[in-house]
VEXFI-692654 format. One record per atom (N, C-alpha, C): residue number from 1; residue in one letter; chain; atom name; z, x, y negated. Coordinates in Angstrom, 3 decimals. Layout:
BEGIN
+-----+------+------+------+----------+----------+----------+
: pos : code : unit : site :       c3 :       c1 :       c2 :
+-----+------+------+------+----------+----------+----------+
: NUM :    A :    A :   CA :        Z :        X :        Y :
...
+-----+------+------+------+----------+----------+----------+
END
This chain:
BEGIN
+-----+------+------+------+----------+----------+----------+
: pos : code : unit : site :       c3 :       c1 :       c2 :
+-----+------+------+------+----------+----------+----------+
:   1 :    F :    A :    N :   94.296 :   88.561 : -116.457 :
:   1 :    F :    A :   CA :   95.232 :   87.524 : -116.861 :
:   1 :    F :    A :    C :   96.306 :   88.136 : -117.750 :
:   2 :    P :    A :    N :   96.724 :   87.435 : -118.769 :
:   2 :    P :    A :   CA :   97.808 :   87.974 : -119.606 :
:   2 :    P :    A :    C :   99.064 :   88.212 : -118.778 :
:   3 :    S :    A :    N :   99.840 :   89.228 : -119.140 :
:   3 :    S :    A :   CA :  100.984 :   89.643 : -118.337 :
:   3 :    S :    A :    C :  102.094 :   88.594 : -118.276 :
:   4 :    H :    A :    N :  102.186 :   87.687 : -119.234 :
:   4 :    H :    A :   CA :  103.273 :   86.712 : -119.237 :
:   4 :    H :    A :    C :  102.947 :   85.456 : -118.432 :
:   5 :    D :    A :    N :  101.709 :   85.330 : -117.951 :
:   5 :    D :    A :   CA :  101.332 :   84.168 : -117.164 :
:   5 :    D :    A :    C :  101.562 :   84.423 : -115.678 :
:   6 :    T :    A :    N :  101.667 :   83.348 : -114.913 :
:   6 :    T :    A :   CA :  101.879 :   83.448 : -113.476 :
:   6 :    T :    A :    C :  100.596 :   83.063 : -112.752 :
:   7 :    I :    A :    N :  100.244 :   83.848 : -111.739 :
:   7 :    I :    A :   CA :   99.083 :   83.561 : -110.916 :
:   7 :    I :    A :    C :   99.585 :   82.953 : -109.612 :
:   8 :    T :    A :    N :   98.994 :   81.857 : -109.178 :
:   8 :    T :    A :   CA :   99.366 :   81.216 : -107.922 :
:   8 :    T :    A :    C :   98.440 :   81.728 : -106.825 :
:   9 :    L :    A :    N :   99.016 :   82.200 : -105.719 :
:   9 :    L :    A :   CA :   98.239 :   82.675 : -104.577 :
:   9 :    L :    A :    C :   98.411 :   81.711 : -103.417 :
:  10 :    T :    A :    N :   97.309 :   81.324 : -102.797 :
:  10 :    T :    A :   CA :   97.317 :   80.463 : -101.626 :
:  10 :    T :    A :    C :   96.606 :   81.208 : -100.506 :
:  11 :    W :    A :    N :   97.262 :   81.357 :  -99.336 :
:  11 :    W :    A :   CA :   96.713 :   82.147 :  -98.230 :
:  11 :    W :    A :    C :   96.545 :   81.308 :  -96.981 :
:  12 :    T :    A :    N :   95.461 :   81.570 :  -96.235 :
:  12 :    T :    A :   CA :   95.259 :   80.999 :  -94.910 :
:  12 :    T :    A :    C :   94.822 :   82.124 :  -93.981 :
:  13 :    S :    A :    N :   95.108 :   81.974 :  -92.698 :
:  13 :    S :    A :   CA :   94.766 :   82.994 :  -91.718 :
:  13 :    S :    A :    C :   93.755 :   82.438 :  -90.737 :
:  14 :    E :    A :    N :   92.706 :   83.228 :  -90.458 :
:  14 :    E :    A :   CA :   91.665 :   82.833 :  -89.504 :
:  14 :    E :    A :    C :   91.454 :   84.012 :  -88.553 :
:  15 :    G :    A :    N :   92.269 :   84.128 :  -87.527 :
:  15 :    G :    A :   CA :   92.177 :   85.261 :  -86.605 :
:  15 :    G :    A :    C :   92.565 :   86.552 :  -87.304 :
:  16 :    D :    A :    N :   91.622 :   87.501 :  -87.379 :
:  16 :    D :    A :   CA :   91.919 :   88.781 :  -88.021 :
:  16 :    D :    A :    C :   91.575 :   88.766 :  -89.507 :
:  17 :    F :    A :    N :   91.265 :   87.587 :  -90.048 :
:  17 :    F :    A :   CA :   90.873 :   87.490 :  -91.453 :
:  17 :    F :    A :    C :   91.876 :   86.632 :  -92.210 :
:  18 :    V :    A :    N :   92.368 :   87.144 :  -93.320 :
:  18 :    V :    A :   CA :   93.288 :   86.406 :  -94.179 :
:  18 :    V :    A :    C :   92.550 :   86.109 :  -95.475 :
:  19 :    R :    A :    N :   92.471 :   84.835 :  -95.834 :
:  19 :    R :    A :   CA :   91.735 :   84.421 :  -97.020 :
:  19 :    R :    A :    C :   92.731 :   83.847 :  -98.024 :
:  20 :    G :    A :    N :   92.511 :   84.186 :  -99.270 :
:  20 :    G :    A :   CA :   93.393 :   83.678 : -100.303 :
:  20 :    G :    A :    C :   92.623 :   83.293 : -101.548 :
:  21 :    V :    A :    N :   93.291 :   82.546 : -102.405 :
:  21 :    V :    A :   CA :   92.726 :   82.181 : -103.699 :
:  21 :    V :    A :    C :   93.767 :   82.512 : -104.753 :
:  22 :    A :    A :    N :   93.358 :   83.339 : -105.717 :
:  22 :    A :    A :   CA :   94.215 :   83.643 : -106.862 :
:  22 :    A :    A :    C :   93.869 :   82.634 : -107.937 :
:  23 :    D :    A :    N :   94.785 :   81.732 : -108.184 :
:  23 :    D :    A :   CA :   94.554 :   80.640 : -109.134 :
:  23 :    D :    A :    C :   95.290 :   80.949 : -110.429 :
:  24 :    P :    A :    N :   94.552 :   81.159 : -111.521 :
:  24 :    P :    A :   CA :   95.210 :   81.479 : -112.790 :
:  24 :    P :    A :    C :   95.986 :   80.282 : -113.328 :
:  25 :    P :    A :    N :   96.878 :   80.532 : -114.260 :
:  25 :    P :    A :   CA :   97.653 :   79.433 : -114.854 :
:  25 :    P :    A :    C :   96.727 :   78.425 : -115.538 :
:  26 :    K :    A :    N :   97.182 :   77.217 : -115.645 :
:  26 :    K :    A :   CA :   96.374 :   76.154 : -116.262 :
:  26 :    K :    A :    C :   96.025 :   76.468 : -117.721 :
:  27 :    T :    A :    N :   96.821 :   77.307 : -118.378 :
:  27 :    T :    A :   CA :   96.551 :   77.649 : -119.778 :
:  27 :    T :    A :    C :   95.450 :   78.705 : -119.900 :
:  28 :    S :    A :    N :   95.046 :   79.295 : -118.786 :
:  28 :    S :    A :   CA :   94.033 :   80.343 : -118.787 :
:  28 :    S :    A :    C :   92.639 :   79.733 : -118.685 :
:  29 :    R :    A :    N :   91.650 :   80.412 : -119.253 :
:  29 :    R :    A :   CA :   90.260 :   79.966 : -119.134 :
:  29 :    R :    A :    C :   89.597 :   80.554 : -117.889 :
:  30 :    S :    A :    N :   90.311 :   81.397 : -117.162 :
:  30 :    S :    A :   CA :   89.760 :   82.038 : -115.972 :
:  30 :    S :    A :    C :   89.651 :   81.046 : -114.823 :
:  31 :    E :    A :    N :   88.669 :   81.282 : -113.958 :
:  31 :    E :    A :   CA :   88.457 :   80.469 : -112.768 :
:  31 :    E :    A :    C :   89.206 :   81.105 : -111.585 :
:  32 :    P :    A :    N :   89.521 :   80.320 : -110.552 :
:  32 :    P :    A :   CA :   90.135 :   80.890 : -109.351 :
:  32 :    P :    A :    C :   89.235 :   81.960 : -108.733 :
:  33 :    V :    A :    N :   89.846 :   82.955 : -108.098 :
:  33 :    V :    A :   CA :   89.115 :   84.049 : -107.472 :
:  33 :    V :    A :    C :   89.426 :   84.035 : -105.978 :
:  34 :    E :    A :    N :   88.371 :   84.018 : -105.147 :
:  34 :    E :    A :   CA :   88.559 :   84.064 : -103.692 :
:  34 :    E :    A :    C :   88.707 :   85.513 : -103.253 :
:  35 :    I :    A :    N :   89.742 :   85.782 : -102.453 :
:  35 :    I :    A :   CA :   90.032 :   87.121 : -101.952 :
:  35 :    I :    A :    C :   90.206 :   87.026 : -100.440 :
:  36 :    G :    A :    N :   89.642 :   87.990 :  -99.724 :
:  36 :    G :    A :   CA :   89.811 :   88.008 :  -98.277 :
:  36 :    G :    A :    C :   90.136 :   89.411 :  -97.797 :
:  37 :    Y :    A :    N :   90.957 :   89.492 :  -96.770 :
:  37 :    Y :    A :   CA :   91.327 :   90.778 :  -96.167 :
:  37 :    Y :    A :    C :   91.067 :   90.708 :  -94.672 :
:  38 :    R :    A :    N :   90.313 :   91.652 :  -94.136 :
:  38 :    R :    A :   CA :   90.143 :   91.771 :  -92.690 :
:  38 :    R :    A :    C :   91.195 :   92.759 :  -92.211 :
:  39 :    L :    A :    N :   91.984 :   92.347 :  -91.228 :
:  39 :    L :    A :   CA :   93.126 :   93.129 :  -90.783 :
:  39 :    L :    A :    C :   92.928 :   93.647 :  -89.363 :
:  40 :    R :    A :    N :   93.557 :   94.766 :  -89.050 :
:  40 :    R :    A :   CA :   93.588 :   95.304 :  -87.689 :
:  40 :    R :    A :    C :   95.052 :   95.559 :  -87.340 :
:  41 :    S :    A :    N :   95.460 :   95.042 :  -86.181 :
:  41 :    S :    A :   CA :   96.822 :   95.267 :  -85.708 :
:  41 :    S :    A :    C :   97.007 :   96.750 :  -85.424 :
:  42 :    E :    A :    N :   98.101 :   97.300 :  -85.939 :
:  42 :    E :    A :   CA :   98.367 :   98.725 :  -85.755 :
:  42 :    E :    A :    C :   99.874 :   98.955 :  -85.689 :
:  43 :    G :    A :    N :  100.358 :   99.340 :  -84.509 :
:  43 :    G :    A :   CA :  101.791 :   99.584 :  -84.357 :
:  43 :    G :    A :    C :  102.586 :   98.326 :  -84.618 :
:  44 :    D :    A :    N :  103.533 :   98.423 :  -85.555 :
:  44 :    D :    A :   CA :  104.405 :   97.296 :  -85.883 :
:  44 :    D :    A :    C :  103.814 :   96.361 :  -86.929 :
:  45 :    G :    A :    N :  102.654 :   96.689 :  -87.468 :
:  45 :    G :    A :   CA :  102.104 :   95.876 :  -88.543 :
:  45 :    G :    A :    C :  100.597 :   95.778 :  -88.489 :
:  46 :    Y :    A :    N :  100.007 :   95.654 :  -89.655 :
:  46 :    Y :    A :   CA :   98.564 :   95.502 :  -89.781 :
:  46 :    Y :    A :    C :   98.035 :   96.470 :  -90.826 :
:  47 :    R :    A :    N :   96.760 :   96.836 :  -90.671 :
:  47 :    R :    A :   CA :   96.077 :   97.692 :  -91.633 :
:  47 :    R :    A :    C :   94.881 :   96.908 :  -92.171 :
:  48 :    V :    A :    N :   94.685 :   96.935 :  -93.487 :
:  48 :    V :    A :   CA :   93.533 :   96.285 :  -94.101 :
:  48 :    V :    A :    C :   92.316 :   97.171 :  -93.853 :
:  49 :    I :    A :    N :   91.269 :   96.599 :  -93.232 :
:  49 :    I :    A :   CA :   90.069 :   97.387 :  -92.945 :
:  49 :    I :    A :    C :   88.868 :   96.941 :  -93.778 :
:  50 :    D :    A :    N :   88.981 :   95.816 :  -94.474 :
:  50 :    D :    A :   CA :   87.919 :   95.380 :  -95.378 :
:  50 :    D :    A :    C :   88.513 :   94.401 :  -96.380 :
:  51 :    I :    A :    N :   87.903 :   94.358 :  -97.538 :
:  51 :    I :    A :   CA :   88.312 :   93.434 :  -98.594 :
:  51 :    I :    A :    C :   87.077 :   92.667 :  -99.038 :
:  52 :    E :    A :    N :   87.222 :   91.367 :  -99.210 :
:  52 :    E :    A :   CA :   86.134 :   90.543 :  -99.739 :
:  52 :    E :    A :    C :   86.589 :   89.916 : -101.045 :
:  53 :    L :    A :    N :   85.726 :   89.974 : -102.038 :
:  53 :    L :    A :   CA :   85.952 :   89.273 : -103.300 :
:  53 :    L :    A :    C :   84.783 :   88.332 : -103.519 :
:  54 :    E :    A :    N :   85.087 :   87.057 : -103.682 :
:  54 :    E :    A :   CA :   84.061 :   86.040 : -103.878 :
:  54 :    E :    A :    C :   82.996 :   86.117 : -102.790 :
:  55 :    G :    A :    N :   83.417 :   86.376 : -101.537 :
:  55 :    G :    A :   CA :   82.513 :   86.393 : -100.406 :
:  55 :    G :    A :    C :   81.734 :   87.681 : -100.201 :
:  56 :    M :    A :    N :   81.951 :   88.698 : -101.039 :
:  56 :    M :    A :   CA :   81.240 :   89.964 : -100.922 :
:  56 :    M :    A :    C :   82.156 :   91.004 : -100.298 :
:  57 :    S :    A :    N :   81.727 :   91.569 :  -99.156 :
:  57 :    S :    A :   CA :   82.507 :   92.561 :  -98.420 :
:  57 :    S :    A :    C :   82.375 :   93.933 :  -99.074 :
:  58 :    L :    A :    N :   83.495 :   94.570 :  -99.346 :
:  58 :    L :    A :   CA :   83.488 :   95.905 :  -99.930 :
:  58 :    L :    A :    C :   82.860 :   96.914 :  -98.973 :
:  59 :    S :    A :    N :   83.215 :   96.854 :  -97.687 :
:  59 :    S :    A :   CA :   82.660 :   97.819 :  -96.734 :
:  59 :    S :    A :    C :   81.157 :   97.617 :  -96.544 :
:  60 :    E :    A :    N :   80.678 :   96.372 :  -96.519 :
:  60 :    E :    A :   CA :   79.235 :   96.115 :  -96.402 :
:  60 :    E :    A :    C :   78.492 :   96.609 :  -97.636 :
:  61 :    N :    A :    N :   79.089 :   96.432 :  -98.803 :
:  61 :    N :    A :   CA :   78.482 :   96.902 : -100.044 :
:  61 :    N :    A :    C :   78.324 :   98.427 : -100.012 :
:  62 :    Y :    A :    N :   79.390 :   99.134 :  -99.625 :
:  62 :    Y :    A :   CA :   79.311 :  100.593 :  -99.508 :
:  62 :    Y :    A :    C :   78.275 :  100.994 :  -98.463 :
:  63 :    R :    A :    N :   78.258 :  100.316 :  -97.330 :
:  63 :    R :    A :   CA :   77.327 :  100.656 :  -96.254 :
:  63 :    R :    A :    C :   75.877 :  100.559 :  -96.742 :
:  64 :    R :    A :    N :   75.547 :   99.484 :  -97.479 :
:  64 :    R :    A :   CA :   74.181 :   99.337 :  -98.005 :
:  64 :    R :    A :    C :   73.839 :  100.462 :  -98.985 :
:  65 :    Q :    A :    N :   74.784 :  100.788 :  -99.875 :
:  65 :    Q :    A :   CA :   74.554 :  101.871 : -100.829 :
:  65 :    Q :    A :    C :   74.361 :  103.202 : -100.103 :
:  66 :    F :    A :    N :   75.220 :  103.484 :  -99.136 :
:  66 :    F :    A :   CA :   75.132 :  104.747 :  -98.388 :
:  66 :    F :    A :    C :   73.825 :  104.822 :  -97.611 :
:  67 :    D :    A :    N :   73.429 :  103.722 :  -96.968 :
:  67 :    D :    A :   CA :   72.173 :  103.714 :  -96.199 :
:  67 :    D :    A :    C :   70.980 :  104.035 :  -97.093 :
:  68 :    R :    A :    N :   70.951 :  103.445 :  -98.279 :
:  68 :    R :    A :   CA :   69.846 :  103.681 :  -99.212 :
:  68 :    R :    A :    C :   69.764 :  105.159 :  -99.606 :
:  69 :    I :    A :    N :   70.911 :  105.772 :  -99.900 :
:  69 :    I :    A :   CA :   70.943 :  107.191 : -100.285 :
:  69 :    I :    A :    C :   70.555 :  108.071 :  -99.102 :
:  70 :    I :    A :    N :   71.066 :  107.768 :  -97.915 :
:  70 :    I :    A :   CA :   70.761 :  108.570 :  -96.731 :
:  70 :    I :    A :    C :   69.264 :  108.539 :  -96.430 :
:  71 :    K :    A :    N :   68.625 :  107.368 :  -96.581 :
:  71 :    K :    A :   CA :   67.181 :  107.274 :  -96.334 :
:  71 :    K :    A :    C :   66.388 :  108.144 :  -97.310 :
:  72 :    K :    A :    N :   66.845 :  108.240 :  -98.572 :
:  72 :    K :    A :   CA :   66.135 :  109.026 :  -99.583 :
:  72 :    K :    A :    C :   66.486 :  110.508 :  -99.534 :
:  73 :    E :    A :    N :   67.784 :  110.818 :  -99.343 :
:  73 :    E :    A :   CA :   68.262 :  112.186 :  -99.532 :
:  73 :    E :    A :    C :   68.938 :  112.793 :  -98.307 :
:  74 :    G :    A :    N :   69.086 :  112.024 :  -97.255 :
:  74 :    G :    A :   CA :   69.769 :  112.501 :  -96.063 :
:  74 :    G :    A :    C :   71.284 :  112.466 :  -96.232 :
:  75 :    V :    A :    N :   71.986 :  112.782 :  -95.146 :
:  75 :    V :    A :   CA :   73.448 :  112.761 :  -95.154 :
:  75 :    V :    A :    C :   73.986 :  113.794 :  -96.148 :
:  76 :    G :    A :    N :   73.335 :  114.967 :  -96.208 :
:  76 :    G :    A :   CA :   73.763 :  115.994 :  -97.159 :
:  76 :    G :    A :    C :   73.707 :  115.504 :  -98.596 :
:  77 :    G :    A :    N :   72.673 :  114.730 :  -98.926 :
:  77 :    G :    A :   CA :   72.561 :  114.158 : -100.270 :
:  77 :    G :    A :    C :   73.690 :  113.201 : -100.580 :
:  78 :    L :    A :    N :   74.049 :  112.380 :  -99.586 :
:  78 :    L :    A :   CA :   75.173 :  111.451 :  -99.773 :
:  78 :    L :    A :    C :   76.466 :  112.222 : -100.010 :
:  79 :    L :    A :    N :   76.712 :  113.231 :  -99.194 :
:  79 :    L :    A :   CA :   77.937 :  114.024 :  -99.341 :
:  79 :    L :    A :    C :   77.972 :  114.733 : -100.694 :
:  80 :    N :    A :    N :   76.840 :  115.259 : -101.142 :
:  80 :    N :    A :   CA :   76.788 :  115.904 : -102.460 :
:  80 :    N :    A :    C :   77.118 :  114.920 : -103.565 :
:  81 :    R :    A :    N :   76.554 :  113.716 : -103.483 :
:  81 :    R :    A :   CA :   76.853 :  112.695 : -104.502 :
:  81 :    R :    A :    C :   78.347 :  112.345 : -104.511 :
:  82 :    M :    A :    N :   78.933 :  112.227 : -103.319 :
:  82 :    M :    A :   CA :   80.358 :  111.885 : -103.229 :
:  82 :    M :    A :    C :   81.210 :  113.006 : -103.824 :
:  83 :    R :    A :    N :   80.852 :  114.243 : -103.537 :
:  83 :    R :    A :   CA :   81.589 :  115.384 : -104.112 :
:  83 :    R :    A :    C :   81.498 :  115.375 : -105.634 :
:  84 :    E :    A :    N :   80.297 :  115.105 : -106.160 :
:  84 :    E :    A :   CA :   80.108 :  115.057 : -107.616 :
:  84 :    E :    A :    C :   80.991 :  113.977 : -108.244 :
:  85 :    K :    A :    N :   81.045 :  112.818 : -107.615 :
:  85 :    K :    A :   CA :   81.872 :  111.723 : -108.141 :
:  85 :    K :    A :    C :   83.346 :  112.105 : -108.172 :
:  86 :    V :    A :    N :   83.801 :  112.785 : -107.125 :
:  86 :    V :    A :   CA :   85.210 :  113.212 : -107.078 :
:  86 :    V :    A :    C :   85.473 :  114.203 : -108.199 :
:  87 :    L :    A :    N :   84.563 :  115.153 : -108.407 :
:  87 :    L :    A :   CA :   84.744 :  116.153 : -109.470 :
:  87 :    L :    A :    C :   84.704 :  115.525 : -110.856 :
:  88 :    E :    A :    N :   83.917 :  114.441 : -111.014 :
:  88 :    E :    A :   CA :   83.839 :  113.725 : -112.284 :
:  88 :    E :    A :    C :   85.085 :  112.874 : -112.534 :
:  89 :    G :    A :    N :   85.860 :  112.665 : -111.508 :
:  89 :    G :    A :   CA :   87.039 :  111.802 : -111.650 :
:  89 :    G :    A :    C :   86.733 :  110.350 : -111.359 :
:  90 :    D :    A :    N :   85.506 :  110.055 : -110.870 :
:  90 :    D :    A :   CA :   85.128 :  108.690 : -110.535 :
:  90 :    D :    A :    C :   85.293 :  108.389 : -109.066 :
:  91 :    G :    A :    N :   85.832 :  109.334 : -108.301 :
:  91 :    G :    A :   CA :   86.016 :  109.140 : -106.859 :
:  91 :    G :    A :    C :   87.179 :  108.223 : -106.590 :
:  92 :    C :    A :    N :   87.476 :  108.069 : -105.309 :
:  92 :    C :    A :   CA :   88.530 :  107.159 : -104.860 :
:  92 :    C :    A :    C :   89.791 :  107.423 : -105.627 :
+-----+------+------+------+----------+----------+----------+
END
């Protein structure tokens, strides 16, 4: 979204899941984006433990990718790939 426009956020809570919609300004051609956060109570606040965009869970996506690599290359192969990504600058 252009920096001078305002995005409207609407949030609802469903237990440990907070769902929101980022609605772009009416002058934008962009469509609303559904965002969800799975939260865990921790101390005085909450910690985000998963993020969903348009219904797709980030942690589930990673889990499927990791499972596929582990089946082909084992845990060592997964760790090697992660190390390579960090060294390339594509890591977290």
